[in-house]
TIMITOR-374154 format. One record per residue (C-alpha): residue number from 1; residue in three letters; y, x, z. Coordinates in nm, 3 decimals. Each point is the difference from the previous one (the first is absolute). Layout:
<node kevo="NUM" domi="ALA" py="Y" px="X" pz="Z"/>
...
//
This chain:
<node kevo="1" domi="MET" py="2.897" px="4.207" pz="-3.153"/>
<node kevo="2" domi="LYS" py="0.155" px="-0.083" pz="0.337"/>
<node kevo="3" domi="ILE" py="-0.186" px="-0.014" pz="0.328"/>
<node kevo="4" domi="GLU" py="0.179" px="-0.322" pz="0.082"/>
<node kevo="5" domi="ASP" py="-0.146" px="-0.169" pz="-0.313"/>
<node kevo="6" domi="LEU" py="-0.344" px="0.105" pz="0.097"/>
<node kevo="7" domi="LYS" py="0.046" px="-0.144" pz="0.341"/>
<node kevo="8" domi="LEU" py="0.143" px="-0.316" pz="-0.158"/>
<node kevo="9" domi="PHE" py="-0.318" px="-0.028" pz="-0.214"/>
<node kevo="10" domi="THR" py="-0.228" px="0.017" pz="0.308"/>
<node kevo="11" domi="THR" py="0.209" px="-0.268" pz="0.171"/>
<node kevo="12" domi="VAL" py="-0.027" px="-0.234" pz="-0.304"/>
<node kevo="13" domi="VAL" py="-0.380" px="0.051" pz="0.011"/>
<node kevo="14" domi="GLU" py="-0.028" px="-0.074" pz="0.368"/>
<node kevo="15" domi="LEU" py="0.229" px="-0.303" pz="-0.005"/>
<node kevo="16" domi="GLY" py="-0.123" px="-0.143" pz="-0.326"/>
<node kevo="17" domi="SER" py="0.326" px="-0.071" pz="-0.168"/>
<node kevo="18" domi="PHE" py="0.335" px="0.148" pz="-0.112"/>
<node kevo="19" domi="THR" py="0.185" px="-0.263" pz="0.202"/>
<node kevo="20" domi="ALA" py="-0.183" px="0.082" pz="0.323"/>
<node kevo="21" domi="ALA" py="0.058" px="0.366" pz="-0.052"/>
<node kevo="22" domi="ALA" py="0.371" px="-0.059" pz="-0.070"/>
<node kevo="23" domi="ASN" py="0.033" px="-0.198" pz="0.325"/>
<node kevo="24" domi="ALA" py="-0.182" px="0.265" pz="0.203"/>
<node kevo="25" domi="LEU" py="0.214" px="0.282" pz="-0.138"/>
<node kevo="26" domi="ASP" py="0.333" px="-0.184" pz="-0.019"/>
<node kevo="27" domi="LEU" py="0.015" px="0.040" pz="-0.371"/>
<node kevo="28" domi="PRO" py="0.094" px="-0.228" pz="-0.291"/>
<node kevo="29" domi="ARG" py="-0.315" px="-0.130" pz="-0.176"/>
<node kevo="30" domi="ALA" py="0.127" px="0.108" pz="-0.334"/>
<node kevo="31" domi="ASN" py="0.032" px="0.359" pz="0.139"/>
<node kevo="32" domi="VAL" py="-0.364" px="-0.010" pz="0.108"/>
<node kevo="33" domi="SER" py="-0.121" px="-0.127" pz="-0.337"/>
<node kevo="34" domi="ARG" py="0.204" px="0.259" pz="-0.194"/>
<node kevo="35" domi="ARG" py="-0.117" px="0.298" pz="0.207"/>
<node kevo="36" domi="ILE" py="-0.376" px="-0.104" pz="-0.033"/>
<node kevo="37" domi="ASN" py="0.051" px="-0.036" pz="-0.376"/>
<node kevo="38" domi="ASP" py="0.156" px="0.352" pz="-0.013"/>
<node kevo="39" domi="LEU" py="-0.287" px="0.134" pz="0.208"/>
<node kevo="40" domi="GLU" py="-0.253" px="-0.144" pz="-0.244"/>
<node kevo="41" domi="LYS" py="0.187" px="0.155" pz="-0.291"/>
<node kevo="42" domi="THR" py="0.003" px="0.338" pz="0.170"/>
<node kevo="43" domi="LEU" py="-0.375" px="-0.018" pz="0.076"/>
<node kevo="44" domi="ASN" py="-0.080" px="-0.163" pz="-0.336"/>
<node kevo="45" domi="ILE" py="-0.237" px="-0.247" pz="0.182"/>
<node kevo="46" domi="GLN" py="0.025" px="-0.366" pz="0.090"/>
<node kevo="47" domi="LEU" py="-0.005" px="-0.038" pz="0.378"/>
<node kevo="48" domi="PHE" py="0.017" px="-0.378" pz="0.024"/>
<node kevo="49" domi="PHE" py="-0.114" px="-0.313" pz="-0.192"/>
<node kevo="50" domi="ARG" py="0.297" px="-0.237" pz="-0.008"/>
<node kevo="51" domi="THR" py="0.018" px="-0.377" pz="-0.052"/>
<node kevo="52" domi="THR" py="0.276" px="-0.243" pz="0.078"/>
<node kevo="53" domi="ARG" py="-0.188" px="-0.103" pz="0.318"/>
<node kevo="54" domi="SER" py="-0.190" px="0.306" pz="0.125"/>
<node kevo="55" domi="LEU" py="-0.022" px="0.379" pz="0.010"/>
<node kevo="56" domi="SER" py="-0.320" px="0.195" pz="0.021"/>
<node kevo="57" domi="VAL" py="-0.086" px="0.374" pz="0.003"/>
<node kevo="58" domi="THR" py="-0.173" px="0.142" pz="-0.306"/>
<node kevo="59" domi="LYS" py="-0.302" px="0.226" pz="0.045"/>
<node kevo="60" domi="SER" py="0.221" px="0.306" pz="-0.082"/>
<node kevo="61" domi="GLY" py="0.259" px="-0.127" pz="0.244"/>
<node kevo="62" domi="GLU" py="-0.264" px="-0.035" pz="0.274"/>
<node kevo="63" domi="LEU" py="-0.126" px="0.359" pz="-0.050"/>
<node kevo="64" domi="TYR" py="0.356" px="0.132" pz="-0.016"/>
<node kevo="65" domi="TYR" py="0.089" px="-0.185" pz="0.316"/>
<node kevo="66" domi="ASN" py="-0.300" px="0.141" pz="0.201"/>
<node kevo="67" domi="GLU" py="0.075" px="0.354" pz="-0.100"/>
<node kevo="68" domi="LEU" py="0.373" px="-0.045" pz="0.051"/>
<node kevo="69" domi="LEU" py="-0.058" px="-0.114" pz="0.367"/>
<node kevo="70" domi="LYS" py="-0.161" px="0.339" pz="0.073"/>
<node kevo="71" domi="ALA" py="0.290" px="0.194" pz="-0.155"/>
<node kevo="72" domi="LEU" py="0.275" px="-0.207" pz="0.164"/>
<node kevo="73" domi="SER" py="-0.177" px="0.032" pz="0.338"/>
<node kevo="74" domi="ALA" py="0.003" px="0.375" pz="-0.028"/>
<node kevo="75" domi="LEU" py="0.363" px="-0.001" pz="-0.106"/>
<node kevo="76" domi="GLU" py="0.101" px="-0.227" pz="0.290"/>
<node kevo="77" domi="LYS" py="-0.176" px="0.228" pz="0.248"/>
<node kevo="78" domi="ALA" py="0.187" px="0.300" pz="-0.145"/>
<node kevo="79" domi="ASN" py="0.327" px="-0.184" pz="0.021"/>
<node kevo="80" domi="HIS" py="-0.082" px="-0.103" pz="0.358"/>
<node kevo="81" domi="VAL" py="-0.058" px="0.360" pz="0.102"/>
<node kevo="82" domi="ALA" py="0.325" px="0.104" pz="-0.162"/>
<node kevo="83" domi="SER" py="0.205" px="-0.273" pz="0.160"/>
<node kevo="84" domi="ASN" py="-0.136" px="0.103" pz="0.343"/>
<node kevo="85" domi="LEU" py="0.163" px="0.336" pz="-0.049"/>
<node kevo="86" domi="LEU" py="0.350" px="-0.155" pz="-0.016"/>
<node kevo="87" domi="GLU" py="0.200" px="0.017" pz="0.316"/>
<node kevo="88" domi="VAL" py="0.132" px="-0.351" pz="-0.028"/>
<node kevo="89" domi="PRO" py="-0.237" px="-0.288" pz="-0.071"/>
<node kevo="90" domi="HIS" py="0.141" px="-0.219" pz="-0.279"/>
<node kevo="91" domi="GLY" py="-0.096" px="-0.268" pz="-0.249"/>
<node kevo="92" domi="ARG" py="-0.062" px="-0.373" pz="0.005"/>
<node kevo="93" domi="VAL" py="-0.266" px="-0.188" pz="0.197"/>
<node kevo="94" domi="LYS" py="-0.077" px="-0.364" pz="-0.102"/>
<node kevo="95" domi="ILE" py="-0.108" px="-0.197" pz="0.303"/>
<node kevo="96" domi="GLY" py="-0.142" px="-0.353" pz="0.006"/>
<node kevo="97" domi="LEU" py="0.085" px="-0.215" pz="0.300"/>
<node kevo="98" domi="LEU" py="-0.097" px="-0.355" pz="0.076"/>
<node kevo="99" domi="PRO" py="0.331" px="-0.191" pz="0.040"/>
<node kevo="100" domi="GLU" py="-0.076" px="-0.079" pz="0.357"/>
<node kevo="101" domi="THR" py="-0.062" px="0.367" pz="0.093"/>
<node kevo="102" domi="GLY" py="0.331" px="0.132" pz="-0.120"/>
<node kevo="103" domi="ASP" py="0.181" px="-0.044" pz="0.336"/>
<node kevo="104" domi="ILE" py="-0.293" px="0.152" pz="0.189"/>
<node kevo="105" domi="VAL" py="-0.010" px="0.331" pz="-0.186"/>
<node kevo="106" domi="GLN" py="0.359" px="0.026" pz="-0.118"/>
<node kevo="107" domi="SER" py="0.121" px="0.216" pz="0.290"/>
<node kevo="108" domi="THR" py="-0.300" px="0.230" pz="-0.045"/>
<node kevo="109" domi="LEU" py="0.075" px="0.048" pz="-0.368"/>
<node kevo="110" domi="PHE" py="0.369" px="0.073" pz="0.078"/>
<node kevo="111" domi="LYS" py="-0.113" px="0.265" pz="0.258"/>
<node kevo="112" domi="PHE" py="-0.203" px="0.165" pz="-0.267"/>
<node kevo="113" domi="GLN" py="0.285" px="0.005" pz="-0.249"/>
<node kevo="114" domi="ASP" py="0.221" px="0.155" pz="0.271"/>
<node kevo="115" domi="LEU" py="-0.247" px="0.284" pz="0.017"/>
<node kevo="116" domi="TYR" py="-0.033" px="0.029" pz="-0.384"/>
<node kevo="117" domi="PRO" py="0.323" px="-0.118" pz="-0.158"/>
<node kevo="118" domi="GLU" py="-0.100" px="0.126" pz="-0.346"/>
<node kevo="119" domi="VAL" py="-0.287" px="-0.242" pz="-0.015"/>
<node kevo="120" domi="GLU" py="0.077" px="-0.331" pz="-0.164"/>
<node kevo="121" domi="LEU" py="-0.179" px="-0.304" pz="0.149"/>
<node kevo="122" domi="ASP" py="-0.061" px="-0.266" pz="-0.264"/>
<node kevo="123" domi="ILE" py="-0.109" px="-0.308" pz="0.206"/>
<node kevo="124" domi="ARG" py="-0.180" px="-0.275" pz="-0.191"/>
<node kevo="125" domi="SER" py="-0.084" px="-0.353" pz="0.121"/>
<node kevo="126" domi="ILE" py="-0.371" px="-0.073" pz="-0.048"/>
<node kevo="127" domi="SER" py="-0.240" px="-0.285" pz="0.066"/>
<node kevo="128" domi="ASN" py="-0.326" px="0.190" pz="-0.021"/>
<node kevo="129" domi="GLY" py="-0.018" px="0.373" pz="0.053"/>
<node kevo="130" domi="PHE" py="-0.322" px="0.046" pz="-0.197"/>
<node kevo="131" domi="LEU" py="0.129" px="-0.177" pz="-0.310"/>
<node kevo="132" domi="ASP" py="0.357" px="0.105" pz="0.008"/>
<node kevo="133" domi="MET" py="-0.096" px="0.366" pz="0.053"/>
<node kevo="134" domi="TYR" py="-0.075" px="0.015" pz="-0.370"/>
<node kevo="135" domi="ARG" py="0.226" px="-0.277" pz="-0.125"/>
<node kevo="136" domi="GLN" py="0.308" px="0.171" pz="0.136"/>
<node kevo="137" domi="GLY" py="-0.120" px="0.361" pz="-0.018"/>
<node kevo="138" domi="LEU" py="0.032" px="0.053" pz="0.377"/>
<node kevo="139" domi="ASP" py="-0.051" px="0.321" pz="0.185"/>
<node kevo="140" domi="LEU" py="-0.102" px="-0.175" pz="0.314"/>
<node kevo="141" domi="ALA" py="-0.004" px="-0.351" pz="0.146"/>
<node kevo="142" domi="MET" py="-0.042" px="-0.169" pz="0.339"/>
<node kevo="143" domi="HIS" py="-0.293" px="-0.240" pz="0.043"/>
<node kevo="144" domi="GLY" py="-0.136" px="-0.199" pz="0.299"/>
<node kevo="145" domi="GLY" py="-0.355" px="-0.125" pz="0.042"/>
<node kevo="146" domi="ARG" py="-0.313" px="0.040" pz="-0.213"/>
<node kevo="147" domi="LEU" py="-0.044" px="0.276" pz="-0.261"/>
<node kevo="148" domi="SER" py="-0.115" px="-0.105" pz="-0.336"/>
<node kevo="149" domi="ASP" py="0.045" px="0.286" pz="-0.264"/>
<node kevo="150" domi="SER" py="-0.202" px="0.321" pz="0.006"/>
<node kevo="151" domi="ASN" py="0.239" px="0.148" pz="-0.254"/>
<node kevo="152" domi="VAL" py="0.271" px="0.018" pz="0.262"/>
<node kevo="153" domi="VAL" py="0.022" px="0.234" pz="0.294"/>
<node kevo="154" domi="ALA" py="0.070" px="-0.175" pz="0.329"/>
<node kevo="155" domi="ARG" py="0.125" px="0.174" pz="0.310"/>
<node kevo="156" domi="LYS" py="0.003" px="-0.194" pz="0.320"/>
<node kevo="157" domi="VAL" py="0.347" px="-0.034" pz="0.165"/>
<node kevo="158" domi="MET" py="-0.055" px="-0.232" pz="0.298"/>
<node kevo="159" domi="ASP" py="-0.187" px="-0.292" pz="0.149"/>
<node kevo="160" domi="LEU" py="0.174" px="-0.343" pz="-0.025"/>
<node kevo="161" domi="ARG" py="-0.073" px="-0.267" pz="0.259"/>
<node kevo="162" domi="ARG" py="-0.009" px="-0.344" pz="-0.157"/>
<node kevo="163" domi="ILE" py="0.103" px="-0.314" pz="0.199"/>
<node kevo="164" domi="PHE" py="0.010" px="-0.373" pz="-0.060"/>
<node kevo="165" domi="VAL" py="0.358" px="-0.124" pz="-0.038"/>
<node kevo="166" domi="ALA" py="0.176" px="-0.334" pz="-0.055"/>
<node kevo="167" domi="SER" py="0.353" px="-0.125" pz="0.015"/>
<node kevo="168" domi="PRO" py="0.124" px="-0.215" pz="0.293"/>
<node kevo="169" domi="GLU" py="0.069" px="-0.285" pz="-0.246"/>
<node kevo="170" domi="TYR" py="-0.355" px="0.015" pz="-0.128"/>
<node kevo="171" domi="ILE" py="-0.136" px="-0.010" pz="0.360"/>
<node kevo="172" domi="LYS" py="0.231" px="-0.299" pz="0.080"/>
<node kevo="173" domi="LYS" py="-0.138" px="-0.187" pz="-0.306"/>
<node kevo="174" domi="TYR" py="-0.374" px="0.086" pz="0.019"/>
<node kevo="175" domi="GLY" py="-0.053" px="0.120" pz="0.356"/>
<node kevo="176" domi="LYS" py="-0.124" px="0.334" pz="0.112"/>
<node kevo="177" domi="PRO" py="-0.370" px="0.101" pz="-0.009"/>
<node kevo="178" domi="SER" py="-0.118" px="0.072" pz="0.353"/>
<node kevo="179" domi="THR" py="-0.294" px="0.224" pz="-0.121"/>
<node kevo="180" domi="VAL" py="-0.067" px="0.195" pz="-0.320"/>
<node kevo="181" domi="GLU" py="-0.287" px="-0.227" pz="-0.078"/>
<node kevo="182" domi="GLU" py="0.252" px="-0.282" pz="-0.045"/>
<node kevo="183" domi="LEU" py="0.175" px="0.183" pz="-0.287"/>
<node kevo="184" domi="SER" py="-0.233" px="-0.163" pz="-0.259"/>
<node kevo="185" domi="ARG" py="0.185" px="-0.335" pz="0.072"/>
<node kevo="186" domi="PHE" py="0.341" px="0.130" pz="-0.080"/>
<node kevo="187" domi="PRO" py="0.180" px="0.067" pz="-0.337"/>
<node kevo="188" domi="CYS" py="-0.008" px="0.375" pz="-0.066"/>
<node kevo="189" domi="VAL" py="0.164" px="0.236" pz="-0.241"/>
<node kevo="190" domi="CYS" py="-0.254" px="0.255" pz="-0.134"/>
<node kevo="191" domi="PHE" py="0.029" px="0.331" pz="-0.186"/>
<node kevo="192" domi="ARG" py="-0.197" px="0.076" pz="-0.327"/>
<node kevo="193" domi="TRP" py="-0.118" px="0.352" pz="0.001"/>
<node kevo="194" domi="PRO" py="0.022" px="0.218" pz="-0.319"/>
<node kevo="195" domi="SER" py="-0.369" px="-0.066" pz="-0.057"/>
<node kevo="196" domi="GLY" py="0.077" px="-0.375" pz="-0.034"/>
<node kevo="197" domi="ASP" py="-0.163" px="-0.091" pz="0.331"/>
<node kevo="198" domi="ILE" py="0.194" px="-0.243" pz="0.223"/>
<node kevo="199" domi="ASP" py="0.048" px="0.115" pz="0.351"/>
<node kevo="200" domi="LYS" py="-0.118" px="-0.326" pz="0.161"/>
<node kevo="201" domi="GLU" py="-0.274" px="0.127" pz="0.228"/>
<node kevo="202" domi="TRP" py="0.168" px="0.162" pz="0.296"/>
<node kevo="203" domi="GLN" py="-0.191" px="0.212" pz="0.257"/>
<node kevo="204" domi="VAL" py="0.116" px="-0.035" pz="0.356"/>
<node kevo="205" domi="SER" py="-0.204" px="0.210" pz="0.244"/>
<node kevo="206" domi="ASP" py="-0.359" px="-0.103" pz="-0.075"/>
<node kevo="207" domi="HIS" py="0.094" px="-0.329" pz="-0.179"/>
<node kevo="208" domi="ILE" py="0.054" px="-0.072" pz="-0.364"/>
<node kevo="209" domi="ILE" py="0.264" px="-0.276" pz="-0.037"/>
<node kevo="210" domi="LYS" py="-0.003" px="-0.179" pz="-0.334"/>
<node kevo="211" domi="VAL" py="0.300" px="-0.191" pz="-0.120"/>
<node kevo="212" domi="GLU" py="0.102" px="-0.201" pz="-0.306"/>
<node kevo="213" domi="PRO" py="0.339" px="0.132" pz="-0.124"/>
<node kevo="214" domi="SER" py="0.280" px="-0.233" pz="-0.102"/>
<node kevo="215" domi="ILE" py="0.176" px="0.298" pz="-0.175"/>
<node kevo="216" domi="VAL" py="-0.149" px="0.318" pz="-0.152"/>
<node kevo="217" domi="SER" py="0.198" px="0.293" pz="-0.125"/>
<node kevo="218" domi="ASP" py="-0.062" px="0.361" pz="-0.103"/>
<node kevo="219" domi="SER" py="0.337" px="0.103" pz="0.144"/>
<node kevo="220" domi="ILE" py="-0.015" px="0.061" pz="0.369"/>
<node kevo="221" domi="GLY" py="0.378" px="-0.045" pz="0.002"/>
<node kevo="222" domi="PHE" py="-0.043" px="-0.353" pz="-0.140"/>
<node kevo="223" domi="VAL" py="-0.262" px="-0.070" pz="0.275"/>
<node kevo="224" domi="LYS" py="0.252" px="0.109" pz="0.268"/>
<node kevo="225" domi="GLY" py="0.279" px="-0.199" pz="-0.165"/>
<node kevo="226" domi="ALA" py="-0.214" px="-0.311" pz="-0.007"/>
<node kevo="227" domi="SER" py="-0.084" px="0.027" pz="0.368"/>
<node kevo="228" domi="THR" py="0.365" px="0.042" pz="0.100"/>
<node kevo="229" domi="ARG" py="0.080" px="-0.312" pz="-0.207"/>
<node kevo="230" domi="HIS" py="-0.254" px="-0.202" pz="0.195"/>
<node kevo="231" domi="ARG" py="-0.273" px="-0.030" pz="-0.269"/>
<node kevo="232" domi="GLY" py="-0.290" px="0.117" pz="0.213"/>
<node kevo="233" domi="ILE" py="-0.163" px="0.247" pz="0.227"/>
<node kevo="234" domi="ALA" py="-0.036" px="0.351" pz="-0.139"/>
<node kevo="235" domi="LEU" py="-0.185" px="0.319" pz="0.108"/>
<node kevo="236" domi="LEU" py="0.254" px="0.284" pz="-0.051"/>
<node kevo="237" domi="PRO" py="0.047" px="0.361" pz="0.112"/>
<node kevo="238" domi="GLU" py="0.189" px="0.000" pz="0.327"/>
<node kevo="239" domi="LEU" py="0.224" px="0.284" pz="-0.130"/>
<node kevo="240" domi="MET" py="0.118" px="-0.224" pz="-0.289"/>
<node kevo="241" domi="VAL" py="0.114" px="-0.283" pz="0.228"/>
<node kevo="242" domi="ARG" py="0.149" px="0.188" pz="0.297"/>
<node kevo="243" domi="GLN" py="0.353" px="-0.128" pz="-0.078"/>
<node kevo="244" domi="GLU" py="-0.113" px="-0.357" pz="-0.042"/>
<node kevo="245" domi="LEU" py="-0.194" px="0.014" pz="0.331"/>
<node kevo="246" domi="LYS" py="0.311" px="0.142" pz="0.163"/>
<node kevo="247" domi="ASP" py="0.244" px="-0.264" pz="-0.130"/>
<node kevo="248" domi="GLY" py="-0.254" px="-0.282" pz="0.054"/>
<node kevo="249" domi="SER" py="-0.032" px="-0.109" pz="-0.363"/>
<node kevo="250" domi="LEU" py="-0.379" px="0.072" pz="0.028"/>
<node kevo="251" domi="ILE" py="-0.226" px="-0.033" pz="0.304"/>
<node kevo="252" domi="ASN" py="-0.316" px="0.201" pz="0.072"/>
<node kevo="253" domi="LEU" py="-0.257" px="-0.270" pz="0.062"/>
<node kevo="254" domi="PHE" py="-0.254" px="0.211" pz="0.184"/>
<node kevo="255" domi="PRO" py="0.173" px="0.299" pz="0.167"/>
<node kevo="256" domi="ILE" py="-0.292" px="0.078" pz="0.227"/>
<node kevo="257" domi="ASP" py="-0.285" px="-0.017" pz="-0.249"/>
<node kevo="258" domi="VAL" py="-0.117" px="0.307" pz="-0.189"/>
<node kevo="259" domi="ILE" py="0.071" px="-0.090" pz="-0.364"/>
<node kevo="260" domi="GLN" py="-0.094" px="0.182" pz="-0.320"/>
<node kevo="261" domi="LYS" py="0.126" px="0.352" pz="-0.082"/>
<node kevo="262" domi="GLU" py="0.050" px="0.132" pz="-0.351"/>
<node kevo="263" domi="GLU" py="0.101" px="0.338" pz="-0.120"/>
<node kevo="264" domi="ALA" py="0.311" px="0.117" pz="-0.190"/>
<node kevo="265" domi="TRP" py="-0.045" px="0.254" pz="-0.281"/>
<node kevo="266" domi="LEU" py="0.191" px="0.233" pz="-0.232"/>
<node kevo="267" domi="LEU" py="-0.141" px="-0.027" pz="-0.353"/>
<node kevo="268" domi="TYR" py="0.040" px="0.247" pz="-0.285"/>
<node kevo="269" domi="PRO" py="-0.180" px="0.051" pz="-0.332"/>
<node kevo="270" domi="GLN" py="-0.313" px="0.205" pz="0.028"/>
<node kevo="271" domi="ARG" py="0.029" px="0.189" pz="-0.332"/>
<node kevo="272" domi="LYS" py="0.372" px="0.064" pz="0.012"/>
<node kevo="273" domi="ALA" py="0.107" px="0.341" pz="0.139"/>
<node kevo="274" domi="LEU" py="0.256" px="-0.053" pz="0.270"/>
<node kevo="275" domi="SER" py="0.343" px="0.150" pz="-0.039"/>
<node kevo="276" domi="HIS" py="0.118" px="0.219" pz="0.288"/>
<node kevo="277" domi="ALA" py="0.252" px="-0.270" pz="0.101"/>
<node kevo="278" domi="SER" py="-0.265" px="-0.270" pz="-0.005"/>
<node kevo="279" domi="GLN" py="-0.240" px="0.206" pz="0.222"/>
<node kevo="280" domi="LEU" py="0.286" px="0.067" pz="0.244"/>
<node kevo="281" domi="LEU" py="0.069" px="-0.362" pz="0.022"/>
<node kevo="282" domi="ILE" py="-0.358" px="-0.098" pz="0.054"/>
<node kevo="283" domi="ASP" py="-0.032" px="0.250" pz="0.277"/>
<node kevo="284" domi="PHE" py="0.320" px="-0.113" pz="0.162"/>
<node kevo="285" domi="LEU" py="-0.099" px="-0.369" pz="-0.007"/>
<node kevo="286" domi="LEU" py="-0.341" px="0.076" pz="0.140"/>
<node kevo="287" domi="GLN" py="0.172" px="0.173" pz="0.296"/>
<node kevo="288" domi="GLU" py="0.286" px="-0.242" pz="0.054"/>
<node kevo="289" domi="LEU" py="-0.127" px="-0.356" pz="-0.073"/>
<node kevo="290" domi="PRO" py="-0.257" px="-0.012" pz="0.283"/>
<node kevo="291" domi="ASN" py="0.294" px="0.043" pz="0.238"/>
<node kevo="292" domi="ILE" py="0.149" px="-0.334" pz="-0.106"/>
//
């Protein structure tokens, strides 16, 4: 009985299917199915009920899963202690980055790898840190804005100032709002939070500005792209649009007003024992990213 097969079993339970577990662990689906079958034969119990459309845990499988979590947690802690004794940190760290944050943190990640060249950085493109944490089996992920999952540990990295932006072509076509209260009369591009709520009520100082979006997306990168392509006014983190503000493809509509702030976070699974390399990277990012 291999430890990797036991960990595979817990992943299948948590993700609910062989396919999802295969995707998270970068394995062929047939490999996952075969190894679970072999585990059931070794234990002489049925762990899952299988149909052509669904997979569910048996009562025996649920009891085994709960006890196995305790054993694996103790094992991971022991491995963590042992790895800390090594002179050179090593191993692979799987990191989830929103596509539009890659350029922002890239130099920081390279700086970390220069310090620890034996650590492999496996960068994954994500759309939602809370969901993709499990779908892709990530060790940590970047996230901006609201927190929505108590099963994930969130460490604050920095505050992000949000500003209203629009392209010069958009302003030429629709005009420019002279006050934030006038925003409700203009086409806007709005973000959909992981909770499903649409970010269409914007707080500016003591005012709540309500807008009717012309476009809604759960990708902040799409919201940015739509605003640069003249589709509407968007409320975006200033850090994300620095280059566009510099080259003039986007304009800060209210540079004097105090607009919303949101927080940037590092996420990692609550139950999962961090490897030495993962802990080093988290500590490094918490120290370096606020300087951006």
